[in-house]
N, CA, C and O atoms as a DFTB+ gen file, in Angstrom:
716 C
 N C O
     1  1     128.435     -23.340      95.937
     2  2     127.417     -22.978      96.989
     3  2     126.378     -23.870      96.975
     4  3     125.749     -24.126      95.948
     5  1     126.108     -24.465      98.265
     6  2     124.870     -25.287      98.324
     7  2     123.401     -24.532      98.225
     8  3     123.177     -23.364      98.544
     9  1     122.642     -25.307      97.806
    10  2     121.172     -24.675      97.565
    11  2     120.744     -23.806      99.076
    12  3     120.246     -22.681      99.111
    13  1     121.031     -24.521     100.064
    14  2     120.625     -24.036     101.536
    15  2     121.411     -22.903     101.769
    16  3     120.946     -22.147     102.623
    17  1     122.410     -22.586     101.284
    18  2     123.456     -21.165     101.504
    19  2     123.026     -20.122     100.770
    20  3     123.648     -19.059     100.783
    21  1     121.826     -20.312      99.987
    22  2     121.525     -19.141      99.098
    23  2     120.717     -17.975     100.028
    24  3     119.900     -18.387     100.851
    25  1     120.932     -16.638      99.903
    26  2     120.258     -15.576     100.542
    27  2     119.275     -15.130      99.588
    28  3     119.670     -14.527      98.590
    29  1     117.831     -15.384      99.790
    30  2     116.898     -14.730      98.704
    31  2     116.343     -13.609      99.406
    32  3     116.173     -13.496     100.619
    33  1     116.054     -12.705      98.389
    34  2     115.505     -11.485      98.725
    35  2     113.938     -11.720      98.305
    36  3     113.589     -12.064      97.175
    37  1     113.037     -11.472      99.426
    38  2     111.668     -11.782      99.213
    39  2     110.975     -10.733      99.566
    40  3     111.425      -9.898     100.351
    41  1     109.500     -10.633      98.889
    42  2     108.249      -9.709      99.198
    43  2     107.293     -10.726      99.857
    44  3     106.698     -11.667      99.333
    45  1     107.295     -10.242     101.315
    46  2     106.286     -11.051     102.077
    47  2     104.773     -10.356     102.097
    48  3     104.797      -9.423     102.900
    49  1     103.901     -10.456     101.683
    50  2     102.579      -9.971     101.565
    51  2     101.455     -10.789     102.212
    52  3     101.491     -12.014     102.097
    53  1     100.433     -10.180     102.902
    54  2      99.239     -10.680     103.187
    55  2      98.482     -11.087     102.079
    56  3      97.375     -10.558     101.973
    57  1      98.768     -11.778     101.360
    58  2      98.083     -12.111      99.909
    59  2      97.668     -10.933      99.520
    60  3      96.470     -10.757      99.741
    61  1      98.275      -9.972      98.971
    62  2      97.842      -8.732      98.375
    63  2      97.341      -8.968      97.103
    64  3      96.513      -8.145      96.713
    65  1      97.671     -10.019      96.239
    66  2      97.347     -10.274      94.906
    67  2      95.918     -10.619      94.881
    68  3      95.214     -10.312      93.919
    69  1      95.393     -11.349      96.078
    70  2      94.030     -11.680      95.992
    71  2      92.976     -10.559      96.797
    72  3      91.763     -10.749      96.878
    73  1      93.613      -9.481      97.312
    74  2      92.732      -8.888      98.098
    75  2      91.937      -7.645      97.194
    76  3      92.526      -7.141      96.237
    77  1      90.605      -7.214      97.567
    78  2      90.262      -6.399      96.633
    79  2      89.197      -5.524      97.803
    80  3      88.587      -6.030      98.745
    81  1      89.216      -4.150      97.403
    82  2      88.619      -3.168      98.288
    83  2      87.286      -2.760      97.726
    84  3      87.316      -2.200      96.630
    85  1      86.022      -2.968      98.352
    86  2      84.947      -2.525      97.896
    87  2      84.402      -1.205      98.682
    88  3      83.948      -1.257      99.826
    89  1      84.496      -0.170      98.009
    90  2      84.260       1.205      98.633
    91  2      82.837       1.698      98.275
    92  3      82.481       1.819      97.103
    93  1      81.975       1.998      99.411
    94  2      80.671       2.639      99.278
    95  2      80.294       3.947      99.045
    96  3      80.900       4.759      99.743
    97  1      79.540       4.366      98.336
    98  2      79.475       5.933      98.101
    99  2      79.614       6.831      99.292
   100  3      80.301       7.852      99.267
   101  1      78.956       6.428     100.312
   102  2      79.182       7.376     101.594
   103  2      80.480       7.582     101.953
   104  3      80.728       8.691     102.426
   105  1      81.540       6.650     101.830
   106  2      83.153       7.070     102.180
   107  2      83.471       8.058     101.200
   108  3      83.960       9.110     101.612
   109  1      83.265       7.895      99.870
   110  2      83.553       9.082      98.735
   111  2      83.183      10.346      98.942
   112  3      83.899      11.335      98.786
   113  1      81.901      10.320      99.346
   114  2      81.190      11.590      99.890
   115  2      81.857      12.139     100.985
   116  3      82.330      13.267     100.843
   117  1      82.006      11.479     102.198
   118  2      82.841      11.874     103.418
   119  2      84.145      12.361     103.101
   120  3      84.500      13.346     103.748
   121  1      85.156      11.779     102.033
   122  2      86.328      12.060     101.670
   123  2      86.395      13.288     101.055
   124  3      87.262      14.082     101.420
   125  1      85.510      13.616     100.057
   126  2      85.223      14.888      99.348
   127  2      84.855      16.068     100.236
   128  3      85.284      17.208     100.060
   129  1      84.090      15.725     101.127
   130  2      83.458      16.727     102.175
   131  2      84.591      17.191     103.005
   132  3      84.808      18.395     103.144
   133  1      85.308      16.296     103.550
   134  2      86.500      16.627     104.351
   135  2      87.487      17.359     103.762
   136  3      88.201      18.105     104.433
   137  1      87.621      17.219     102.472
   138  2      88.530      17.856     101.574
   139  2      88.306      19.538     101.352
   140  3      89.097      20.474     101.472
   141  1      86.893      19.488     100.980
   142  2      86.457      20.737     100.736
   143  2      86.545      21.587     102.126
   144  3      86.916      22.752     101.986
   145  1      86.242      21.136     103.484
   146  2      86.225      21.771     104.528
   147  2      87.725      21.775     105.211
   148  3      87.871      22.407     106.257
   149  1      88.569      21.246     104.770
   150  2      89.909      21.346     105.178
   151  2      90.646      22.724     105.418
   152  3      90.427      23.675     104.669
   153  1      91.475      22.804     106.422
   154  2      92.191      24.077     106.640
   155  2      92.751      24.716     105.503
   156  3      93.162      23.997     104.592
   157  1      92.835      25.957     105.410
   158  2      93.509      26.452     104.072
   159  2      94.923      25.944     103.864
   160  3      95.352      25.594     102.765
   161  1      95.696      25.926     105.120
   162  2      97.224      25.476     104.925
   163  2      97.205      23.934     104.872
   164  3      98.299      23.376     104.784
   165  1      96.065      23.167     104.917
   166  2      96.526      21.620     104.711
   167  2      96.416      21.238     103.180
   168  3      95.394      21.517     102.554
   169  1      97.367      20.668     102.657
   170  2      97.266      20.044     101.509
   171  2      96.604      18.919     101.033
   172  3      96.291      18.615      99.882
   173  1      96.372      18.117     102.515
   174  2      95.691      16.983     101.909
   175  2      94.810      16.659     103.341
   176  3      95.030      17.244     104.402
   177  1      94.002      15.842     103.193
   178  2      93.188      15.201     104.513
   179  2      93.373      13.912     104.699
   180  3      93.435      13.184     103.708
   181  1      93.495      13.390     105.968
   182  2      93.697      12.081     106.017
   183  2      92.624      11.450     106.880
   184  3      92.277      12.294     107.707
   185  1      91.933      10.284     107.039
   186  2      91.442       9.754     108.007
   187  2      91.323       8.128     107.934
   188  3      92.037       7.382     107.262
   189  1      90.180       7.741     108.845
   190  2      90.078       6.462     109.176
   191  2      89.074       5.696     108.465
   192  3      87.932       6.109     108.667
   193  1      89.167       4.752     107.730
   194  2      88.190       3.772     107.242
   195  2      87.430       2.707     107.983
   196  3      88.126       1.881     108.575
   197  1      86.431       2.611     108.037
   198  2      85.587       1.536     108.737
   199  2      84.834       0.592     107.784
   200  3      84.330       0.952     106.720
   201  1      84.813      -0.701     108.301
   202  2      84.096      -1.696     107.577
   203  2      84.274      -3.084     108.032
   204  3      84.282      -3.370     109.229
   205  1      84.416      -3.938     107.104
   206  2      84.803      -5.206     107.758
   207  2      85.448      -6.169     106.842
   208  3      85.465      -5.652     105.725
   209  1      85.897      -7.149     106.827
   210  2      86.368      -8.309     106.178
   211  2      85.726      -9.233     105.819
   212  3      85.626     -10.171     106.610
   213  1      85.090      -9.316     104.577
   214  2      83.971     -10.404     104.182
   215  2      84.812     -11.786     104.121
   216  3      86.039     -11.783     104.223
   217  1      84.152     -12.813     103.969
   218  2      84.538     -14.088     104.146
   219  2      85.560     -14.532     102.754
   220  3      86.372     -15.457     102.790
   221  1      85.353     -13.805     101.769
   222  2      86.162     -13.864     100.724
   223  2      87.468     -13.404     100.625
   224  3      88.281     -13.727      99.758
   225  1      87.669     -12.485     101.733
   226  2      88.660     -11.609     101.762
   227  2      88.681     -10.163     101.425
   228  3      89.524      -9.330     101.757
   229  1      87.485      -9.986     100.625
   230  2      87.198      -8.323     100.147
   231  2      87.118      -7.564     101.352
   232  3      86.518      -7.973     102.346
   233  1      87.731      -6.427     101.286
   234  2      87.644      -5.348     102.324
   235  2      86.442      -4.633     102.086
   236  3      86.480      -3.939     101.070
   237  1      85.301      -4.604     102.786
   238  2      84.238      -3.808     102.458
   239  2      84.531      -2.254     103.323
   240  3      84.773      -2.257     104.530
   241  1      84.484      -1.327     102.734
   242  2      84.670      -0.009     103.183
   243  2      83.258       0.741     103.300
   244  3      82.775       1.279     102.303
   245  1      82.684       0.760     104.395
   246  2      81.225       1.554     104.529
   247  2      81.231       2.845     105.022
   248  3      80.285       3.554     104.679
   249  1      82.098       3.330     105.766
   250  2      82.245       4.655     106.639
   251  2      83.452       5.108     106.759
   252  3      84.360       4.319     106.495
   253  1      83.778       6.415     107.162
   254  2      84.951       6.916     107.332
   255  2      84.840       8.133     108.089
   256  3      83.820       8.823     108.094
   257  1      85.930       8.405     108.754
   258  2      86.029       9.970     109.431
   259  2      87.423      10.697     109.205
   260  3      88.481      10.077     109.099
   261  1      87.330      11.830     109.155
   262  2      88.839      12.615     109.108
   263  2      89.348      12.571     110.427
   264  3      88.746      12.540     111.501
   265  1      90.721      12.575     110.132
   266  2      91.419      12.764     111.523
   267  2      92.338      14.048     111.282
   268  3      92.970      14.249     110.245
   269  1      92.318      14.888     112.399
   270  2      93.248      16.149     112.178
   271  2      94.845      15.854     112.119
   272  3      95.321      15.081     112.951
   273  1      95.533      16.359     111.310
   274  2      96.920      16.171     111.333
   275  2      97.632      17.212     111.016
   276  3      96.994      18.156     110.550
   277  1      99.090      17.368     111.156
   278  2      99.867      18.249     110.679
   279  2     101.002      17.489     109.890
   280  3     101.371      16.351     110.177
   281  1     101.564      18.329     108.758
   282  2     102.596      17.543     108.114
   283  2     103.619      18.445     108.072
   284  3     103.302      19.621     107.893
   285  1     104.885      18.139     108.207
   286  2     105.991      18.984     107.877
   287  2     107.082      18.078     107.326
   288  3     107.539      17.113     107.937
   289  1     107.477      18.502     106.044
   290  2     108.342      18.012     105.367
   291  2     107.763      16.191     105.365
   292  3     106.740      15.673     104.917
   293  1     108.745      15.726     105.953
   294  2     108.574      14.031     106.047
   295  2     107.937      13.687     107.574
   296  3     107.946      12.523     107.977
   297  1     107.461      14.630     108.281
   298  2     107.070      14.395     109.773
   299  2     105.591      14.540     109.640
   300  3     105.054      15.388     108.928
   301  1     104.963      13.651     110.375
   302  2     103.305      13.706     110.427
   303  2     103.112      13.676     112.188
   304  3     103.728      12.978     112.994
   305  1     102.171      14.564     112.409
   306  2     101.656      14.438     113.785
   307  2     100.030      14.327     113.741
   308  3      99.442      15.375     113.477
   309  1      99.194      13.084     113.989
   310  2      97.934      12.857     114.122
   311  2      97.535      13.102     115.617
   312  3      98.179      12.895     116.645
   313  1      96.136      13.663     115.404
   314  2      95.623      13.639     116.715
   315  2      94.944      12.247     117.062
   316  3      93.862      11.787     116.698
   317  1      95.913      11.735     117.867
   318  2      95.395      10.263     118.241
   319  2      94.179      10.086     119.209
   320  3      93.501       9.059     119.214
   321  1      93.969      11.066     119.957
   322  2      92.920      11.422     121.066
   323  2      91.562      11.518     120.186
   324  3      90.529      10.912     120.471
   325  1      91.692      12.188     119.315
   326  2      90.369      12.483     118.350
   327  2      90.186      11.198     117.607
   328  3      89.037      10.775     117.478
   329  1      90.985      10.669     117.209
   330  2      90.847       9.146     116.458
   331  2      90.121       8.087     117.437
   332  3      89.100       7.485     117.103
   333  1      90.615       7.965     118.395
   334  2      90.220       7.101     119.608
   335  2      88.686       7.558     119.737
   336  3      87.743       6.837     119.412
   337  1      88.578       8.760     120.217
   338  2      87.184       9.338     120.456
   339  2      86.029       9.143     119.253
   340  3      84.887       8.847     119.604
   341  1      86.335       9.310     117.864
   342  2      85.658       9.314     116.992
   343  2      85.261       7.742     116.867
   344  3      84.164       7.317     116.505
   345  1      86.499       6.899     117.280
   346  2      86.143       5.262     116.878
   347  2      85.143       4.756     117.666
   348  3      84.251       4.016     117.251
   349  1      85.302       5.224     119.050
   350  2      84.546       4.853     120.107
   351  2      83.275       5.477     119.770
   352  3      82.335       4.786     120.163
   353  1      82.935       6.509     119.198
   354  2      81.349       6.934     118.884
   355  2      80.760       6.208     117.915
   356  3      79.576       5.883     118.002
   357  1      81.628       5.835     116.752
   358  2      81.136       5.050     115.782
   359  2      80.830       3.731     116.271
   360  3      79.804       3.158     115.905
   361  1      81.601       3.241     117.026
   362  2      81.232       1.770     117.537
   363  2      80.032       1.634     118.383
   364  3      79.407       0.585     118.540
   365  1      79.761       2.766     118.913
   366  2      78.364       2.669     119.912
   367  2      77.352       2.670     118.754
   368  3      76.380       1.947     118.974
   369  1      77.351       3.233     117.716
   370  2      76.202       3.266     116.670
   371  2      76.336       2.068     115.877
   372  3      75.293       1.633     115.389
   373  1      77.363       1.474     115.661
   374  2      77.595       0.173     114.624
   375  2      78.671      -0.419     115.294
   376  3      79.765       0.084     115.040
   377  1      78.648      -1.555     116.252
   378  2      79.700      -2.215     116.723
   379  2      80.375      -3.091     115.698
   380  3      81.565      -3.357     115.866
   381  1      79.779      -3.526     114.735
   382  2      80.219      -4.562     113.734
   383  2      81.386      -3.828     112.679
   384  3      82.118      -4.518     111.970
   385  1      81.431      -2.407     112.694
   386  2      82.277      -1.739     111.756
   387  2      83.647      -1.462     112.539
   388  3      83.734      -0.718     113.515
   389  1      84.565      -2.084     112.034
   390  2      85.961      -1.990     112.729
   391  2      86.974      -1.095     111.781
   392  3      86.729      -0.871     110.596
   393  1      87.997      -0.677     112.382
   394  2      89.011      -0.178     111.597
   395  2      89.517      -1.104     110.386
   396  3      89.845      -2.251     110.688
   397  1      89.611      -0.705     109.030
   398  2      90.048      -1.660     107.917
   399  2      91.395      -0.920     107.177
   400  3      92.173      -1.436     106.374
   401  1      91.404       0.494     107.735
   402  2      92.674       1.003     106.950
   403  2      92.341       2.563     107.238
   404  3      91.607       2.985     108.132
   405  1      93.110       3.386     106.191
   406  2      93.013       4.939     106.163
   407  2      93.119       5.418     104.927
   408  3      93.692       4.879     103.980
   409  1      92.504       6.537     104.947
   410  2      92.638       7.101     103.457
   411  2      93.389       8.485     103.329
   412  3      93.707       9.035     104.383
   413  1      93.684       9.064     102.193
   414  2      94.165      10.213     102.139
   415  2      93.961      10.887     100.722
   416  3      94.088      10.294      99.651
   417  1      93.699      11.929     100.847
   418  2      93.523      12.731      99.342
   419  2      94.824      13.012      98.854
   420  3      95.792      12.958      99.612
   421  1      94.958      13.373      97.390
   422  2      95.948      13.419      96.821
   423  2      96.274      12.225      95.724
   424  3      95.587      11.205      95.785
   425  1      97.243      12.323      94.786
   426  2      97.387      11.291      93.903
   427  2      98.562      10.428      94.151
   428  3      99.651      10.756      93.680
   429  1      98.419       9.256      94.913
   430  2      99.342       8.339      95.028
   431  2     100.092       8.487      96.774
   432  3      99.588       9.095      97.719
   433  1     101.094       7.905      96.766
   434  2     101.761       7.823      98.170
   435  2     102.879       8.853      98.410
   436  3     103.695       9.130      97.530
   437  1     102.884       9.366      99.540
   438  2     103.653      10.326      99.764
   439  2     104.956       9.832     100.744
   440  3     105.008       8.627     100.992
   441  1     105.819      10.555     101.208
   442  2     106.895      10.124     102.285
   443  2     106.202       9.884     103.503
   444  3     106.397       8.879     104.188
   445  1     105.138      11.075     103.877
   446  2     104.401      10.785     105.084
   447  2     103.587       9.419     105.345
   448  3     103.391       8.900     106.444
   449  1     103.190       8.987     104.179
   450  2     102.088       7.941     104.121
   451  2     102.876       6.948     104.757
   452  3     102.224       6.292     105.569
   453  1     104.164       6.601     104.644
   454  2     104.585       5.340     105.440
   455  2     104.462       5.455     106.825
   456  3     104.268       4.459     107.522
   457  1     104.550       6.479     107.246
   458  2     104.712       6.989     108.848
   459  2     103.042       6.758     109.463
   460  3     102.821       6.293     110.581
   461  1     102.096       7.127     108.614
   462  2     100.822       7.142     109.143
   463  2     100.295       5.652     109.001
   464  3      99.526       5.183     109.840
   465  1     100.702       4.987     107.994
   466  2     100.523       3.457     107.741
   467  2     101.170       2.767     108.915
   468  3     100.640       1.759     109.384
   469  1     102.274       3.249     109.408
   470  2     102.720       2.478     110.458
   471  2     101.832       2.543     111.591
   472  3     101.397       1.544     112.163
   473  1     101.521       3.950     111.962
   474  2     100.571       4.047     113.016
   475  2      99.148       3.057     112.967
   476  3      98.762       2.528     114.010
   477  1      98.431       2.861     111.712
   478  2      97.265       2.393     111.328
   479  2      97.716       0.514     111.471
   480  3      97.000      -0.450     111.743
   481  1      98.845       0.584     111.224
   482  2      99.397      -0.794     111.517
   483  2      99.127      -1.460     112.961
   484  3      98.756      -2.610     113.197
   485  1      99.414      -0.422     113.855
   486  2      99.535      -0.641     115.303
   487  2      98.028      -0.955     115.671
   488  3      97.752      -1.688     116.620
   489  1      96.994      -0.317     114.810
   490  2      95.485      -0.293     115.212
   491  2      95.005      -1.336     114.598
   492  3      93.935      -1.571     115.160
   493  1      95.194      -2.166     113.693
   494  2      94.640      -3.233     112.789
   495  2      95.639      -3.892     111.980
   496  3      96.306      -3.258     111.163
   497  1      95.784      -5.222     112.180
   498  2      96.838      -5.847     110.890
   499  2      96.399      -5.638     109.688
   500  3      95.216      -5.766     109.375
   501  1      97.405      -5.265     108.837
   502  2      97.418      -5.409     107.343
   503  2      96.130      -4.172     107.003
   504  3      95.045      -4.470     106.503
   505  1      96.480      -2.968     107.341
   506  2      95.579      -1.943     106.940
   507  2      95.730      -1.450     105.534
   508  3      96.838      -1.280     105.026
   509  1      94.321      -1.167     104.759
   510  2      94.333      -0.662     103.631
   511  2      94.565       0.670     103.268
   512  3      93.780       1.434     103.831
   513  1      95.293       1.162     102.594
   514  2      95.647       2.723     102.345
   515  2      94.954       3.131     101.078
   516  3      95.280       2.650      99.993
   517  1      93.877       4.131     101.233
   518  2      92.964       4.346     100.106
   519  2      93.354       5.765      99.830
   520  3      93.320       6.589     100.744
   521  1      93.769       6.137      98.465
   522  2      94.118       7.271      98.050
   523  2      92.908       7.993      97.225
   524  3      92.505       7.258      96.323
   525  1      92.308       9.089      97.292
   526  2      91.358       9.699      96.270
   527  2      91.935      11.057      95.902
   528  3      92.270      11.953      96.676
   529  1      92.000      11.038      94.267
   530  2      92.433      12.322      93.699
   531  2      91.493      13.419      93.699
   532  3      90.731      13.533      92.739
   533  1      91.455      14.156      94.557
   534  2      90.327      15.193      94.736
   535  2      90.413      16.343      93.771
   536  3      89.499      17.167      93.769
   537  1      91.767      16.512      92.682
   538  2      91.866      17.502      92.008
   539  2      91.142      17.160      90.771
   540  3      91.129      18.101      89.977
   541  1      90.514      16.061      90.352
   542  2      89.760      15.624      89.257
   543  2      90.515      15.688      88.084
   544  3      90.005      16.072      87.032
   545  1      92.028      15.248      88.194
   546  2      92.853      15.484      87.047
   547  2      92.109      14.708      85.728
   548  3      92.071      15.295      84.647
   549  1      91.640      13.627      85.851
   550  2      91.068      12.862      84.739
   551  2      89.681      12.985      84.617
   552  3      89.075      12.053      84.088
   553  1      88.986      14.097      85.062
   554  2      87.538      14.273      85.057
   555  2      86.815      13.319      86.265
   556  3      85.590      13.386      86.371
   557  1      87.372      12.677      86.921
   558  2      86.645      11.987      88.057
   559  2      87.580      12.111      89.216
   560  3      88.679      12.646      89.075
   561  1      87.160      11.618      90.384
   562  2      88.091      11.257      91.731
   563  2      88.474      10.061      91.654
   564  3      87.788       9.151      92.120
   565  1      89.663       9.848      91.038
   566  2      90.219       8.537      90.980
   567  2      90.642       7.842      92.332
   568  3      91.293       8.484      93.157
   569  1      90.321       6.693      92.534
   570  2      90.720       6.176      93.698
   571  2      91.630       4.938      93.510
   572  3      91.479       4.310      92.462
   573  1      92.567       4.507      94.410
   574  2      93.614       3.668      94.477
   575  2      93.434       3.131      95.745
   576  3      92.901       3.851      96.589
   577  1      93.850       1.754      96.107
   578  2      94.152       1.044      97.363
   579  2      95.517       0.664      97.299
   580  3      96.051       0.509      96.200
   581  1      96.149       0.496      98.378
   582  2      97.289       0.071      98.492
   583  2      97.428      -0.695     100.033
   584  3      96.866      -0.330     101.065
   585  1      98.352      -1.868      99.860
   586  2      98.535      -2.489     101.205
   587  2     100.122      -2.726     101.313
   588  3     100.717      -2.945     100.258
   589  1     100.797      -2.700     102.436
   590  2     102.172      -2.722     102.774
   591  2     102.730      -4.104     102.637
   592  3     102.383      -5.058     103.333
   593  1     103.601      -4.133     101.707
   594  2     104.395      -5.527     101.445
   595  2     105.890      -5.475     102.081
   596  3     106.711      -4.615     101.764
   597  1     106.090      -6.331     102.856
   598  2     107.490      -6.395     103.465
   599  2     108.479      -6.826     102.540
   600  3     108.176      -7.665     101.692
   601  1     109.847      -6.262     102.613
   602  2     110.929      -6.735     101.667
   603  2     111.951      -7.204     102.703
   604  3     112.485      -6.442     103.509
   605  1     112.152      -8.355     102.629
   606  2     113.010      -9.069     103.439
   607  2     114.312      -9.845     102.978
   608  3     114.317     -10.430     101.895
   609  1     115.323      -9.843     103.743
   610  2     116.498     -10.516     103.077
   611  2     116.968     -11.796     104.273
   612  3     117.695     -11.653     105.256
   613  1     116.344     -12.924     103.837
   614  2     116.481     -13.952     104.628
   615  2     115.269     -13.765     105.793
   616  3     114.065     -13.639     105.569
   617  1     115.841     -13.782     106.896
   618  2     114.793     -13.531     108.132
   619  2     114.830     -12.156     108.454
   620  3     114.077     -11.815     109.367
   621  1     115.499     -11.317     107.943
   622  2     115.681      -9.867     108.438
   623  2     114.827      -9.091     107.625
   624  3     114.878      -9.373     106.428
   625  1     113.891      -7.995     108.029
   626  2     113.197      -7.372     107.312
   627  2     113.862      -6.200     106.865
   628  3     114.663      -5.740     107.679
   629  1     113.751      -5.636     105.861
   630  2     114.624      -4.451     105.345
   631  2     113.797      -3.348     105.304
   632  3     114.183      -2.303     105.826
   633  1     112.564      -3.426     104.687
   634  2     111.969      -2.310     104.247
   635  2     110.435      -2.788     104.076
   636  3     110.051      -3.940     104.283
   637  1     109.626      -1.711     103.664
   638  2     107.948      -2.139     103.379
   639  2     107.760      -1.261     102.102
   640  3     108.580      -0.352     101.975
   641  1     106.951      -1.374     101.285
   642  2     106.537      -0.928     100.102
   643  2     105.164      -1.022     100.113
   644  3     104.601      -1.765     100.917
   645  1     104.474      -0.258      99.199
   646  2     103.014      -0.013      99.017
   647  2     103.018      -0.837      97.750
   648  3     103.956      -0.842      96.953
   649  1     101.799      -1.599      97.608
   650  2     101.326      -2.602      96.526
   651  2      99.934      -2.229      96.181
   652  3      98.995      -2.397      96.958
   653  1      99.839      -1.792      95.166
   654  2      98.510      -1.321      94.630
   655  2      97.376      -2.730      94.620
   656  3      97.791      -3.856      94.347
   657  1      96.392      -2.544      94.849
   658  2      95.082      -3.629      94.976
   659  2      93.908      -2.864      94.390
   660  3      93.587      -1.701      94.635
   661  1      93.265      -3.823      93.485
   662  2      92.047      -3.551      92.926
   663  2      91.123      -2.876      93.909
   664  3      91.036      -3.285      95.067
   665  1      90.202      -1.506      93.315
   666  2      89.429      -1.019      93.977
   667  2      88.020      -1.118      93.496
   668  3      88.013      -0.787      92.311
   669  1      86.699      -1.464      93.954
   670  2      85.597      -1.585      93.418
   671  2      84.600      -0.674      94.000
   672  3      84.159      -0.904      95.126
   673  1      84.197       0.377      93.293
   674  2      83.238       1.482      93.683
   675  2      81.996       0.857      93.475
   676  3      81.634       0.686      92.311
   677  1      81.174       0.431      94.541
   678  2      79.977      -0.041      94.769
   679  2      78.817       1.034      94.447
   680  3      78.656       1.818      95.383
   681  1      77.947       1.257      93.308
   682  2      77.250       2.429      93.759
   683  2      75.840       1.859      92.736
   684  3      75.929       1.066      91.799
   685  1      74.824       2.395      93.141
   686  2      73.448       2.224      92.124
   687  2      73.663       3.497      91.402
   688  3      74.362       4.475      91.667
   689  1      72.753       3.175      90.269
   690  2      72.801       4.186      89.359
   691  2      72.634       5.668      89.719
   692  3      73.423       6.480      89.238
   693  1      71.623       6.075      90.562
   694  2      71.453       7.262      91.394
   695  2      72.589       7.891      92.055
   696  3      72.855       9.090      91.972
   697  1      73.374       6.853      92.845
   698  2      74.536       7.372      93.254
   699  2      75.564       7.750      92.342
   700  3      76.277       8.741      92.500
   701  1      75.644       6.873      91.289
   702  2      76.829       7.225      90.566
   703  2      76.740       8.551      89.602
   704  3      77.691       9.109      89.055
   705  1      75.301       8.926      89.534
   706  2      75.231      10.326      88.949
   707  2      75.613      11.418      89.908
   708  3      76.329      12.402      89.722
   709  1      74.938      10.995      91.028
   710  2      75.475      11.990      92.262
   711  2      76.928      12.376      92.468
   712  3      77.394      13.442      92.871
   713  1      77.582      11.160      92.065
   714  2      79.258      11.284      92.227
   715  2      79.626      11.940      90.792
   716  3      80.797      12.194      90.511
């Protein structure tokens, strides 16, 4: 078999190995507040992350808002009109903040996360998925961030998977004590 006849299985990533997410305290407070105020039947809260991409590639998450949704096994229904109305309201106040991704409460990625990530991929290229463990399993609200990495065989995309990227929680000492 010639070298050019080989089929190669590849992970195609938007330079996920160099991405970092910087999360500001307001975002953590917003996520926790939305989780406490969630409807009784809701297991998790999801929402939109707003911020900017810095010149060095760092994703600076400065604000967020919850998006109403319903989940049934592996199906998710988002209130898209609400999402767009909130985005327009936020951009009137701060037009420099754009969608950089989305968040969910809970520990890790679920089956419905892929569906939600697909929606946000239509809103912005390469969205970040931030998870916040609001159960405080390890004594704090552990946060993880993920990006989608495509798995392809030759030129054909087979699937996508979530790849974890570093999270930097930027807080002054007074903010750290509050959290």
